[in-house]
A tleap script that builds the chain and sets N, CA, C and O, in Angstrom:
source leaprc.protein.ff14SB
mol = sequence {
  NMET ASN LEU ARG LEU LYS ILE VAL VAL ALA
  PHE LEU SER THR VAL ALA ALA LEU SER LEU
  LEU VAL TRP GLN ARG ARG ARG PHE PRO GLU
  PRO ILE GLU ARG ALA LEU ASP ALA VAL ARG
  ARG TRP TRP LEU ARG VAL ALA THR ARG ILE
  GLY HIE ALA GLN THR VAL VAL ILE LEU THR
  LEU VAL TYR PHE THR VAL VAL ALA VAL THR
  ALA VAL ILE ALA ARG LEU ALA GLY ARG ASP
  PHE LEU ARG LEU ARG ALA PRO GLY ALA TRP
  ARG PRO ARG ARG ARG THR ARG ASP THR ILE
  GLU THR LEU ARG ARG GLN CPHE
}
set mol.1.N position { -11.465 -30.314 26.649 }
set mol.1.CA position { -11.860 -28.694 26.751 }
set mol.1.C position { -12.146 -28.586 25.171 }
set mol.1.O position { -11.498 -29.184 24.313 }
set mol.2.N position { -13.047 -27.866 24.976 }
set mol.2.CA position { -13.339 -27.274 23.691 }
set mol.2.C position { -12.288 -26.501 22.883 }
set mol.2.O position { -11.656 -25.667 23.530 }
set mol.3.N position { -12.029 -26.614 21.753 }
set mol.3.CA position { -10.744 -25.842 21.053 }
set mol.3.C position { -11.105 -24.448 21.237 }
set mol.3.O position { -10.109 -23.858 21.657 }
set mol.4.N position { -12.183 -23.592 21.095 }
set mol.4.CA position { -12.481 -22.191 21.284 }
set mol.4.C position { -12.161 -21.743 22.815 }
set mol.4.O position { -11.727 -20.642 23.157 }
set mol.5.N position { -12.458 -22.791 23.619 }
set mol.5.CA position { -12.508 -22.331 25.079 }
set mol.5.C position { -10.845 -22.317 25.452 }
set mol.5.O position { -10.361 -21.592 26.321 }
set mol.6.N position { -10.103 -23.237 24.643 }
set mol.6.CA position { -8.355 -23.385 24.618 }
set mol.6.C position { -7.917 -21.942 24.283 }
set mol.6.O position { -7.201 -21.232 24.990 }
set mol.7.N position { -8.344 -21.692 23.349 }
set mol.7.CA position { -7.744 -20.526 22.554 }
set mol.7.C position { -8.126 -18.933 23.443 }
set mol.7.O position { -7.481 -17.891 23.557 }
set mol.8.N position { -9.134 -19.258 23.829 }
set mol.8.CA position { -9.467 -18.092 24.746 }
set mol.8.C position { -9.052 -18.045 26.022 }
set mol.8.O position { -8.993 -16.971 26.621 }
set mol.9.N position { -8.723 -19.179 26.571 }
set mol.9.CA position { -7.785 -19.415 27.865 }
set mol.9.C position { -6.588 -18.840 27.552 }
set mol.9.O position { -6.073 -17.919 28.184 }
set mol.10.N position { -6.103 -19.414 26.506 }
set mol.10.CA position { -4.628 -19.003 26.320 }
set mol.10.C position { -4.349 -17.407 25.935 }
set mol.10.O position { -3.376 -16.751 26.305 }
set mol.11.N position { -5.334 -16.995 25.185 }
set mol.11.CA position { -5.349 -15.644 24.766 }
set mol.11.C position { -5.324 -14.687 26.182 }
set mol.11.O position { -4.630 -13.696 26.410 }
set mol.12.N position { -6.189 -15.254 26.917 }
set mol.12.CA position { -6.465 -14.075 28.186 }
set mol.12.C position { -5.281 -14.540 29.255 }
set mol.12.O position { -4.759 -13.596 29.846 }
set mol.13.N position { -4.920 -15.506 29.495 }
set mol.13.CA position { -3.506 -15.889 30.229 }
set mol.13.C position { -2.597 -15.016 29.692 }
set mol.13.O position { -2.043 -14.224 30.455 }
set mol.14.N position { -2.253 -15.009 28.134 }
set mol.14.CA position { -1.217 -14.101 27.733 }
set mol.14.C position { -1.343 -12.698 28.045 }
set mol.14.O position { -0.380 -12.082 28.502 }
set mol.15.N position { -2.481 -12.135 27.828 }
set mol.15.CA position { -2.887 -10.864 28.366 }
set mol.15.C position { -2.715 -10.446 29.815 }
set mol.15.O position { -2.300 -9.369 30.243 }
set mol.16.N position { -3.122 -11.533 30.491 }
set mol.16.CA position { -2.843 -11.208 32.071 }
set mol.16.C position { -1.482 -11.267 32.400 }
set mol.16.O position { -1.053 -10.552 33.306 }
set mol.17.N position { -0.725 -12.049 31.760 }
set mol.17.CA position { 0.856 -12.261 32.131 }
set mol.17.C position { 1.495 -11.010 31.455 }
set mol.17.O position { 2.520 -10.594 31.995 }
set mol.18.N position { 1.088 -10.413 30.462 }
set mol.18.CA position { 1.824 -9.192 29.921 }
set mol.18.C position { 1.376 -8.084 30.862 }
set mol.18.O position { 2.152 -7.252 31.333 }
set mol.19.N position { 0.030 -8.133 31.109 }
set mol.19.CA position { -0.414 -7.100 32.123 }
set mol.19.C position { 0.371 -7.043 33.365 }
set mol.19.O position { 0.792 -5.974 33.808 }
set mol.20.N position { 0.561 -8.108 33.898 }
set mol.20.CA position { 1.261 -8.361 35.244 }
set mol.20.C position { 2.634 -7.772 35.151 }
set mol.20.O position { 3.174 -7.222 36.111 }
set mol.21.N position { 3.211 -7.905 33.918 }
set mol.21.CA position { 4.802 -7.770 33.666 }
set mol.21.C position { 4.755 -6.252 33.713 }
set mol.21.O position { 5.572 -5.618 34.381 }
set mol.22.N position { 3.763 -5.654 32.978 }
set mol.22.CA position { 3.809 -4.202 32.840 }
set mol.22.C position { 3.380 -3.631 34.261 }
set mol.22.O position { 4.021 -2.631 34.588 }
set mol.23.N position { 2.490 -4.035 35.106 }
set mol.23.CA position { 2.228 -3.527 36.294 }
set mol.23.C position { 3.457 -3.571 36.960 }
set mol.23.O position { 3.914 -2.472 37.273 }
set mol.24.N position { 4.277 -4.822 37.333 }
set mol.24.CA position { 5.364 -4.837 38.038 }
set mol.24.C position { 6.608 -3.973 37.470 }
set mol.24.O position { 7.717 -4.029 38.003 }
set mol.25.N position { 6.347 -3.230 36.425 }
set mol.25.CA position { 7.447 -2.561 35.891 }
set mol.25.C position { 7.951 -1.438 36.753 }
set mol.25.O position { 9.055 -0.924 36.575 }
set mol.26.N position { 7.216 -1.118 37.573 }
set mol.26.CA position { 7.433 -0.144 38.659 }
set mol.26.C position { 8.511 -0.258 39.612 }
set mol.26.O position { 9.429 0.492 39.943 }
set mol.27.N position { 8.024 -1.760 40.063 }
set mol.27.CA position { 8.691 -2.316 41.369 }
set mol.27.C position { 10.217 -2.824 40.648 }
set mol.27.O position { 11.238 -2.476 41.241 }
set mol.28.N position { 10.331 -3.531 39.547 }
set mol.28.CA position { 11.422 -4.173 39.249 }
set mol.28.C position { 11.679 -3.461 37.749 }
set mol.28.O position { 11.363 -4.225 36.837 }
set mol.29.N position { 12.069 -2.456 37.404 }
set mol.29.CA position { 12.252 -1.743 36.045 }
set mol.29.C position { 13.190 -2.537 35.093 }
set mol.29.O position { 12.825 -2.697 33.928 }
set mol.30.N position { 14.270 -2.998 35.481 }
set mol.30.CA position { 15.241 -3.644 34.678 }
set mol.30.C position { 14.799 -4.689 34.101 }
set mol.30.O position { 14.618 -4.696 32.883 }
set mol.31.N position { 14.510 -5.914 34.993 }
set mol.31.CA position { 14.215 -7.201 34.589 }
set mol.31.C position { 13.235 -7.354 33.721 }
set mol.31.O position { 13.348 -8.226 32.859 }
set mol.32.N position { 11.862 -6.378 33.792 }
set mol.32.CA position { 10.785 -6.308 33.294 }
set mol.32.C position { 11.023 -5.842 31.797 }
set mol.32.O position { 10.544 -6.315 30.767 }
set mol.33.N position { 11.970 -4.693 31.981 }
set mol.33.CA position { 12.312 -4.238 30.647 }
set mol.33.C position { 13.021 -4.995 29.918 }
set mol.33.O position { 13.098 -4.719 28.721 }
set mol.34.N position { 13.577 -5.902 30.332 }
set mol.34.CA position { 14.482 -6.841 29.370 }
set mol.34.C position { 13.221 -7.802 28.835 }
set mol.34.O position { 12.983 -7.920 27.633 }
set mol.35.N position { 12.551 -8.380 29.730 }
set mol.35.CA position { 11.823 -9.280 29.376 }
set mol.35.C position { 10.763 -8.851 28.163 }
set mol.35.O position { 10.478 -9.580 27.213 }
set mol.36.N position { 10.282 -7.614 28.382 }
set mol.36.CA position { 9.427 -6.974 27.558 }
set mol.36.C position { 10.082 -6.463 26.344 }
set mol.36.O position { 9.379 -6.044 25.425 }
set mol.37.N position { 11.214 -6.460 26.268 }
set mol.37.CA position { 12.102 -5.559 25.219 }
set mol.37.C position { 11.801 -6.795 24.127 }
set mol.37.O position { 11.318 -6.545 23.023 }
set mol.38.N position { 12.162 -8.249 24.582 }
set mol.38.CA position { 11.995 -9.480 23.592 }
set mol.38.C position { 10.578 -9.688 23.041 }
set mol.38.O position { 10.411 -10.289 21.980 }
set mol.39.N position { 9.591 -9.210 23.735 }
set mol.39.CA position { 8.316 -9.132 23.145 }
set mol.39.C position { 8.249 -8.268 22.174 }
set mol.39.O position { 7.909 -8.593 21.037 }
set mol.40.N position { 8.635 -6.817 22.590 }
set mol.40.CA position { 8.442 -5.805 21.594 }
set mol.40.C position { 9.147 -5.859 20.269 }
set mol.40.O position { 8.660 -5.393 19.239 }
set mol.41.N position { 10.341 -6.462 20.345 }
set mol.41.CA position { 11.013 -6.597 19.228 }
set mol.41.C position { 10.305 -7.759 18.483 }
set mol.41.O position { 10.121 -7.606 17.275 }
set mol.42.N position { 9.953 -8.733 18.986 }
set mol.42.CA position { 9.004 -9.810 18.124 }
set mol.42.C position { 8.018 -9.146 17.359 }
set mol.42.O position { 7.843 -9.232 16.143 }
set mol.43.N position { 7.279 -8.353 18.335 }
set mol.43.CA position { 6.037 -7.887 17.881 }
set mol.43.C position { 6.230 -7.152 16.979 }
set mol.43.O position { 5.477 -7.270 16.012 }
set mol.44.N position { 7.341 -6.079 16.935 }
set mol.44.CA position { 7.783 -5.237 15.682 }
set mol.44.C position { 8.029 -5.947 14.306 }
set mol.44.O position { 7.534 -5.500 13.271 }
set mol.45.N position { 8.787 -7.031 14.332 }
set mol.45.CA position { 9.060 -7.844 13.313 }
set mol.45.C position { 7.442 -8.490 12.786 }
set mol.45.O position { 7.171 -8.433 11.587 }
set mol.46.N position { 6.682 -8.941 13.530 }
set mol.46.CA position { 5.575 -9.460 13.015 }
set mol.46.C position { 4.629 -8.345 12.102 }
set mol.46.O position { 4.191 -8.392 10.953 }
set mol.47.N position { 4.547 -7.414 13.099 }
set mol.47.CA position { 3.848 -5.902 12.558 }
set mol.47.C position { 4.295 -5.562 11.145 }
set mol.47.O position { 3.564 -5.495 10.157 }
set mol.48.N position { 5.454 -5.381 11.193 }
set mol.48.CA position { 6.207 -4.950 9.987 }
set mol.48.C position { 5.861 -6.021 8.886 }
set mol.48.O position { 5.287 -5.609 7.877 }
set mol.49.N position { 6.123 -7.199 8.978 }
set mol.49.CA position { 5.526 -8.277 7.856 }
set mol.49.C position { 4.137 -8.194 7.515 }
set mol.49.O position { 3.855 -8.399 6.335 }
set mol.50.N position { 2.879 -7.838 8.614 }
set mol.50.CA position { 1.423 -7.623 8.346 }
set mol.50.C position { 1.670 -6.270 7.423 }
set mol.50.O position { 1.339 -6.391 6.244 }
set mol.51.N position { 2.072 -5.331 7.726 }
set mol.51.CA position { 2.014 -4.137 6.931 }
set mol.51.C position { 2.640 -4.461 5.672 }
set mol.51.O position { 1.996 -4.129 4.677 }
set mol.52.N position { 3.564 -4.937 5.518 }
set mol.52.CA position { 4.002 -5.246 3.958 }
set mol.52.C position { 2.886 -5.957 3.198 }
set mol.52.O position { 2.424 -5.556 2.130 }
set mol.53.N position { 2.546 -6.919 3.773 }
set mol.53.CA position { 1.311 -7.751 3.145 }
set mol.53.C position { 0.169 -6.862 2.899 }
set mol.53.O position { -0.394 -6.842 1.805 }
set mol.54.N position { -0.187 -6.126 3.891 }
set mol.54.CA position { -1.521 -5.296 3.903 }
set mol.54.C position { -1.344 -4.133 2.727 }
set mol.54.O position { -2.213 -3.720 1.960 }
set mol.55.N position { -0.014 -3.751 2.820 }
set mol.55.CA position { 0.385 -2.631 1.576 }
set mol.55.C position { 0.244 -3.077 0.192 }
set mol.55.O position { -0.295 -2.477 -0.738 }
set mol.56.N position { 0.954 -4.507 0.199 }
set mol.56.CA position { 0.712 -4.828 -1.335 }
set mol.56.C position { -0.736 -5.452 -1.742 }
set mol.56.O position { -0.928 -5.659 -2.940 }
set mol.57.N position { -1.777 -5.766 -0.797 }
set mol.57.CA position { -2.937 -6.319 -0.994 }
set mol.57.C position { -3.966 -4.941 -1.562 }
set mol.57.O position { -4.802 -4.954 -2.465 }
set mol.58.N position { -3.563 -3.855 -0.706 }
set mol.58.CA position { -4.492 -2.859 -0.863 }
set mol.58.C position { -3.921 -2.065 -2.123 }
set mol.58.O position { -4.721 -1.642 -2.956 }
set mol.59.N position { -2.782 -1.891 -2.252 }
set mol.59.CA position { -2.410 -1.181 -3.478 }
set mol.59.C position { -2.549 -2.048 -4.717 }
set mol.59.O position { -2.556 -1.400 -5.764 }
set mol.60.N position { -2.646 -3.183 -4.821 }
set mol.60.CA position { -3.066 -4.137 -5.990 }
set mol.60.C position { -4.544 -3.934 -6.202 }
set mol.60.O position { -4.992 -3.888 -7.348 }
set mol.61.N position { -5.309 -3.811 -5.162 }
set mol.61.CA position { -6.859 -3.572 -5.084 }
set mol.61.C position { -6.936 -2.345 -5.738 }
set mol.61.O position { -7.638 -2.227 -6.742 }
set mol.62.N position { -6.296 -1.425 -5.283 }
set mol.62.CA position { -6.545 0.098 -5.628 }
set mol.62.C position { -6.212 -0.062 -7.323 }
set mol.62.O position { -7.039 0.127 -8.215 }
set mol.63.N position { -5.341 -0.303 -7.435 }
set mol.63.CA position { -4.446 -0.223 -9.001 }
set mol.63.C position { -5.420 -0.753 -10.011 }
set mol.63.O position { -5.647 -0.110 -11.036 }
set mol.64.N position { -6.089 -2.071 -9.726 }
set mol.64.CA position { -6.770 -2.631 -10.558 }
set mol.64.C position { -8.040 -2.117 -10.831 }
set mol.64.O position { -8.613 -2.032 -11.917 }
set mol.65.N position { -8.507 -1.695 -9.421 }
set mol.65.CA position { -9.957 -1.059 -9.430 }
set mol.65.C position { -9.863 0.059 -10.228 }
set mol.65.O position { -10.722 0.196 -11.099 }
set mol.66.N position { -8.904 0.973 -10.098 }
set mol.66.CA position { -8.665 2.466 -11.033 }
set mol.66.C position { -8.670 2.103 -12.455 }
set mol.66.O position { -9.438 2.671 -13.230 }
set mol.67.N position { -7.788 1.109 -12.876 }
set mol.67.CA position { -7.232 0.811 -14.018 }
set mol.67.C position { -8.573 0.196 -14.875 }
set mol.67.O position { -8.849 0.523 -16.029 }
set mol.68.N position { -9.283 -0.699 -14.103 }
set mol.68.CA position { -10.483 -1.666 -14.880 }
set mol.68.C position { -11.474 -0.383 -14.873 }
set mol.68.O position { -11.664 0.056 -16.008 }
set mol.69.N position { -12.066 0.231 -13.959 }
set mol.69.CA position { -12.946 1.199 -14.146 }
set mol.69.C position { -12.698 2.312 -15.078 }
set mol.69.O position { -13.666 2.820 -15.644 }
set mol.70.N position { -11.421 2.775 -15.315 }
set mol.70.CA position { -10.964 3.690 -16.603 }
set mol.70.C position { -11.171 3.083 -17.629 }
set mol.70.O position { -11.994 3.627 -18.365 }
set mol.71.N position { -10.708 2.073 -18.010 }
set mol.71.CA position { -10.817 1.174 -18.955 }
set mol.71.C position { -12.348 0.995 -19.654 }
set mol.71.O position { -12.670 1.346 -20.789 }
set mol.72.N position { -13.156 0.370 -18.679 }
set mol.72.CA position { -14.615 0.390 -18.852 }
set mol.72.C position { -15.196 1.715 -19.458 }
set mol.72.O position { -15.792 1.885 -20.521 }
set mol.73.N position { -14.886 2.514 -18.574 }
set mol.73.CA position { -15.398 4.110 -19.058 }
set mol.73.C position { -14.861 4.546 -20.361 }
set mol.73.O position { -15.569 5.027 -21.246 }
set mol.74.N position { -13.611 4.368 -20.450 }
set mol.74.CA position { -13.153 4.734 -21.761 }
set mol.74.C position { -13.684 3.987 -23.028 }
set mol.74.O position { -13.941 4.574 -24.079 }
set mol.75.N position { -13.805 2.822 -22.863 }
set mol.75.CA position { -14.364 1.941 -23.761 }
set mol.75.C position { -15.782 2.281 -24.249 }
set mol.75.O position { -15.985 2.335 -25.462 }
set mol.76.N position { -16.904 2.544 -23.254 }
set mol.76.CA position { -17.925 2.911 -23.322 }
set mol.76.C position { -17.997 4.192 -23.869 }
set mol.76.O position { -18.882 4.438 -24.689 }
set mol.77.N position { -17.147 5.088 -23.513 }
set mol.77.CA position { -17.204 6.411 -24.138 }
set mol.77.C position { -16.512 6.399 -25.621 }
set mol.77.O position { -16.588 7.363 -26.383 }
set mol.78.N position { -15.965 5.425 -25.868 }
set mol.78.CA position { -15.289 5.379 -27.465 }
set mol.78.C position { -13.936 6.012 -27.305 }
set mol.78.O position { -13.537 6.417 -28.396 }
set mol.79.N position { -13.021 6.258 -26.242 }
set mol.79.CA position { -11.965 7.087 -25.970 }
set mol.79.C position { -10.862 5.995 -26.689 }
set mol.79.O position { -11.130 4.794 -26.701 }
set mol.80.N position { -9.718 6.470 -27.229 }
set mol.80.CA position { -8.742 5.544 -27.761 }
set mol.80.C position { -7.526 6.571 -26.995 }
set mol.80.O position { -7.128 7.551 -27.624 }
set mol.81.N position { -6.991 6.285 -25.649 }
set mol.81.CA position { -6.044 7.041 -25.204 }
set mol.81.C position { -4.746 7.109 -26.002 }
set mol.81.O position { -4.100 8.144 -26.164 }
set mol.82.N position { -4.411 5.854 -26.506 }
set mol.82.CA position { -3.196 5.726 -27.054 }
set mol.82.C position { -3.285 5.664 -28.562 }
set mol.82.O position { -2.387 5.147 -29.225 }
set mol.83.N position { -4.264 6.141 -29.051 }
set mol.83.CA position { -4.631 6.523 -30.168 }
set mol.83.C position { -4.166 5.415 -31.256 }
set mol.83.O position { -3.544 5.688 -32.283 }
set mol.84.N position { -4.574 4.117 -30.855 }
set mol.84.CA position { -4.280 2.907 -31.528 }
set mol.84.C position { -4.780 2.797 -32.989 }
set mol.84.O position { -4.235 2.172 -33.899 }
set mol.85.N position { -5.989 3.567 -33.046 }
set mol.85.CA position { -6.790 3.264 -34.138 }
set mol.85.C position { -6.499 4.427 -35.238 }
set mol.85.O position { -7.183 4.520 -36.257 }
set mol.86.N position { -5.522 5.224 -34.965 }
set mol.86.CA position { -5.214 6.726 -35.766 }
set mol.86.C position { -4.438 5.832 -37.137 }
set mol.86.O position { -3.858 4.747 -37.122 }
set mol.87.N position { -4.683 6.707 -38.179 }
set mol.87.CA position { -4.190 6.188 -39.445 }
set mol.87.C position { -2.496 6.299 -39.469 }
set mol.87.O position { -1.860 5.566 -40.227 }
set mol.88.N position { -2.018 6.984 -38.844 }
set mol.88.CA position { -0.414 7.251 -38.655 }
set mol.88.C position { -0.084 8.352 -37.536 }
set mol.88.O position { -0.937 9.072 -37.017 }
set mol.89.N position { 1.239 8.370 -37.255 }
set mol.89.CA position { 1.791 8.955 -36.371 }
set mol.89.C position { 1.741 10.683 -36.632 }
set mol.89.O position { 1.946 11.599 -35.836 }
set mol.90.N position { 1.446 10.701 -37.827 }
set mol.90.CA position { 1.683 12.259 -38.546 }
set mol.90.C position { 0.116 12.930 -38.614 }
set mol.90.O position { -0.897 12.437 -39.110 }
set mol.91.N position { 0.280 14.090 -38.007 }
set mol.91.CA position { -1.048 14.586 -37.980 }
set mol.91.C position { -0.988 15.840 -38.733 }
set mol.91.O position { 0.026 16.535 -38.656 }
set mol.92.N position { -2.160 16.253 -39.582 }
set mol.92.CA position { -1.945 17.480 -40.547 }
set mol.92.C position { -1.879 18.510 -40.061 }
set mol.92.O position { -2.770 18.618 -39.219 }
set mol.93.N position { -1.104 19.618 -40.158 }
set mol.93.CA position { -0.790 20.776 -39.458 }
set mol.93.C position { -1.287 21.882 -40.561 }
set mol.93.O position { -1.310 21.595 -41.757 }
set mol.94.N position { -1.643 23.036 -40.118 }
set mol.94.CA position { -1.799 24.276 -40.947 }
set mol.94.C position { -0.342 24.842 -41.316 }
set mol.94.O position { 0.485 25.211 -40.482 }
set mol.95.N position { -0.166 24.846 -42.748 }
set mol.95.CA position { 1.368 25.431 -43.109 }
set mol.95.C position { 1.481 26.716 -42.644 }
set mol.95.O position { 0.476 27.412 -42.794 }
set mol.96.N position { 2.539 27.273 -42.064 }
set mol.96.CA position { 2.688 28.721 -41.814 }
set mol.96.C position { 3.997 29.232 -42.648 }
set mol.96.O position { 4.882 28.510 -43.108 }
set mol.97.N position { 3.921 30.392 -42.714 }
set mol.97.CA position { 5.062 30.989 -43.533 }
set mol.97.C position { 6.435 31.029 -42.712 }
set mol.97.O position { 6.532 31.600 -41.626 }
set mol.98.N position { 7.415 30.405 -43.306 }
set mol.98.CA position { 8.691 30.359 -42.744 }
set mol.98.C position { 9.401 31.954 -42.736 }
set mol.98.O position { 9.543 32.669 -43.728 }
set mol.99.N position { 9.735 32.228 -41.543 }
set mol.99.CA position { 10.359 33.379 -41.372 }
set mol.99.C position { 11.731 33.105 -40.534 }
set mol.99.O position { 11.902 32.032 -39.956 }
set mol.100.N position { 12.619 34.072 -40.514 }
set mol.100.CA position { 13.950 33.863 -39.676 }
set mol.100.C position { 13.408 33.825 -38.301 }
set mol.100.O position { 13.901 32.910 -37.643 }
set mol.101.N position { 12.613 34.486 -37.724 }
set mol.101.CA position { 11.940 34.207 -36.464 }
set mol.101.C position { 11.560 32.647 -36.356 }
set mol.101.O position { 12.314 31.890 -35.744 }
set mol.102.N position { 10.656 32.287 -36.818 }
set mol.102.CA position { 10.047 30.934 -36.939 }
set mol.102.C position { 11.059 29.859 -36.919 }
set mol.102.O position { 10.921 28.940 -36.111 }
set mol.103.N position { 12.122 29.886 -37.776 }
set mol.103.CA position { 13.207 28.981 -37.974 }
set mol.103.C position { 14.076 29.127 -36.837 }
set mol.103.O position { 14.701 28.100 -36.574 }
set mol.104.N position { 14.286 30.099 -36.102 }
set mol.104.CA position { 15.088 30.313 -34.948 }
set mol.104.C position { 14.626 29.788 -33.772 }
set mol.104.O position { 15.373 29.354 -32.895 }
set mol.105.N position { 13.205 29.808 -33.699 }
set mol.105.CA position { 12.243 29.151 -32.543 }
set mol.105.C position { 11.707 27.843 -32.922 }
set mol.105.O position { 10.485 27.726 -32.825 }
set mol.106.N position { 12.280 26.986 -33.273 }
set mol.106.CA position { 11.571 25.793 -33.829 }
set mol.106.C position { 10.676 24.921 -32.543 }
set mol.106.O position { 9.613 24.311 -32.659 }
set mol.107.N position { 11.314 25.068 -31.627 }
set mol.107.CA position { 10.581 24.279 -30.510 }
set mol.107.C position { 10.020 25.055 -29.490 }
set mol.107.O position { 9.419 24.513 -28.562 }
savepdb mol mol.pdb
quit
């Protein structure tokens, strides 16, 4: 048998078996519930792992896309967000007259 045919047959027989279990659930609820509970727990574990992997991949792609696009636009526009090329940390300010009120409200 061809490999693709084997995979399709295995998949369809699994779907048929699970469908039969779900259909027979009305006639024999407790044994079917126990059989499907193991499948459900297994699927929840697999789906949780898939979800974590997808989250990591998607958030990584979004982060690097946003950061890269912002960096390219900032570089093209000549922006220096971190002020790395600034002469120093001190910025010149206009000198104001010191009064008692301004000294009390320094911040």
